C-alpha positions in Angstrom: 0.3 0.0 0.0 2.7 2.5 0.9 4.7 1.5 -2.4 1.4 2.3 -4.1 1.0 5.8 -2.4 4.7 6.8 -3.3 4.4 5.8 -6.9 1.0 7.6 -7.1 2.6 10.7 -5.4 5.4 10.6 -7.8 3.3 10.0 -10.6 1.1 13.3 -9.7 4.2 15.2 -9.0 5.6 14.3 -12.8 2.1 15.4 -14.1 1.8 18.6 -12.4 5.5 19.6 -13.1 5.0 18.9 -16.8 1.6 21.0 -16.8 3.5 23.9 -15.3 6.6 23.7 -17.7 4.0 23.4 -20.6 1.9 26.2 -19.6 5.1 28.3 -19.2 6.3 27.5 -22.5 2.8 28.8 -23.7 3.4 31.9 -22.1 6.8 32.4 -23.6 5.4 31.6 -27.0 2.6 34.0 -26.6 5.3 36.7 -25.4 7.4 35.9 -28.5 4.4 36.3 -30.8 3.8 39.7 -29.3 7.4 40.7 -30.2 6.5 39.9 -33.9 3.9 42.0 -33.8 5.9 45.2 -32.9 5.6 48.0 -35.5 8.8 48.2 -37.2 7.9 51.7 -38.8 9.9 53.6 -36.5 12.8 51.7 -36.8 12.6 52.0 -40.7 12.1 55.7 -40.2 15.4 56.1 -38.2 17.3 54.1 -40.9 15.8 56.6 -43.5 16.8 59.4 -41.6 20.3 58.0 -41.1 20.8 57.7 -45.0 19.7 61.2 -45.4 22.1 62.4 -42.6 25.0 60.5 -44.1 25.0 62.8 -47.1 26.4 65.4 -45.0 28.9 63.0 -43.8 30.0 61.6 -46.9 32.2 64.0 -49.1 33.5 65.9 -46.1 37.1 65.7 -44.7 37.2 64.7 -41.0 40.4 65.6 -39.0 41.1 63.4 -35.9 40.8 65.5 -32.7 41.5 62.4 -30.4 42.8 58.6 -30.5 41.2 56.8 -27.4 40.9 60.0 -25.6 44.2 61.3 -26.3 45.4 64.2 -28.8 47.2 63.3 -31.9 51.1 63.7 -31.7 52.0 67.3 -32.4 53.0 67.7 -36.0 50.8 64.8 -37.4 47.5 65.2 -39.1 45.2 62.1 -39.5 42.0 62.7 -41.2 39.4 60.6 -43.1 36.8 61.0 -45.8 34.1 58.9 -47.0 33.1 58.7 -50.5 30.9 56.9 -53.2 28.7 54.9 -50.6 31.7 52.2 -50.1 35.1 53.8 -50.3 37.2 56.0 -47.8 40.7 57.7 -48.0 42.8 59.8 -45.6 45.9 60.1 -43.9 47.3 58.3 -40.7 49.7 61.0 -39.9 52.6 59.8 -42.2 51.2 57.5 -44.8 48.1 57.9 -47.2 45.4 55.4 -46.4 42.3 53.9 -48.3 39.9 51.3 -47.3 36.1 50.3 -47.8 33.3 51.0 -45.7 29.7 49.6 -45.1 27.1 51.4 -43.2 24.8 48.9 -41.6 21.4 50.2 -39.7 20.8 53.4 -38.0 24.5 54.0 -36.9 26.5 50.8 -37.7 29.7 51.4 -39.7 32.2 48.6 -40.7 35.5 49.9 -42.1 37.5 47.2 -43.8 40.3 46.4 -46.4 42.2 49.2 -44.7 45.5 49.6 -46.7 48.4 52.5 -46.5 51.4 53.4 -48.4 54.6 52.4 -46.6 56.7 55.4 -45.8 58.6 55.6 -42.6 58.4 58.7 -40.6 60.6 58.8 -37.5 59.7 62.2 -36.6 57.9 63.4 -34.7 58.3 60.6 -32.1 55.8 57.9 -31.8 54.4 58.7 -35.1 54.5 55.1 -36.5 53.0 53.8 -33.3 50.0 56.3 -33.4 49.6 55.5 -37.1 49.5 51.7 -36.2 46.8 52.5 -33.6 44.7 54.6 -35.8 44.6 52.0 -38.4 43.8 49.3 -35.9 40.9 51.3 -34.4 39.5 52.3 -38.0 39.4 48.5 -39.0 37.7 47.9 -35.9 35.0 50.6 -35.9 31.5 49.0 -35.6 29.5 52.4 -35.1 29.4 56.1 -35.8 27.8 59.2 -34.2 27.9 62.3 -36.2 26.8 65.9 -35.6 27.3 68.8 -37.6 30.9 69.6 -36.8 31.8 66.3 -34.7 32.1 62.8 -36.1 32.9 59.9 -33.5 33.9 56.3 -34.3 33.1 53.5 -31.8 33.9 49.9 -31.1 31.6 48.1 -28.6 29.9 51.3 -27.8 33.1 53.0 -26.5 34.3 56.1 -28.4 37.8 55.2 -30.0 38.2 58.2 -32.6 36.9 61.6 -32.5 37.0 63.8 -35.6 35.9 67.6 -36.4 34.7 68.7 -39.6 37.1 70.7 -42.0 35.5 73.8 -43.2 35.2 74.3 -46.8 38.0 76.7 -48.2 
C-alpha cells in the first residue's frame, strides 16, 4: 500500500510539473508572438533618416582630434573622408590610407580592407606607433555618431576616434 502511495505521489508530481512547464512554454510563445507584432515603422524611419544624414558626412574631410581620448601627436594630421557609398581615404599621420566601408542600420559602420602607403616617418617621435593604432581602430570600428561639426567612431559602444569637420575653403 505504501509503495502504491509513493508511486501515485511521484506520478502526480510528474504530471503537475509537466503541466507547469507546458504552461510556461505557452506563456513564452505568446510573448514571442507579441514581439513579432511590434511596429517596425519607427525603426525604418530612423534608418531612412540615417541615410539622409549620411549625405553631409560623406564627401566631408574629418580631422582626428582624439585617439582613445588622447590628442594626436603634435605635428601629425590624421584625417578621413568617406566617398561613393563604399570607399574611404585619408591620412594616418605619415602615410596615405584607403579602405572600404559599409553602413549598417541606424549607426552601424564597418571599415575594412584598410591599406596604406609604406613610408617611414621617424619624426615626430611616436608617429609610427600612433599610425598603427589609428589604422587598427579604423579597422575595428562598428558604429559612428555624427553631429554637424563632430564625428565619432566607436568599437563595442566605446568612442575610440573623434574627428572635427574641416571647413570648406
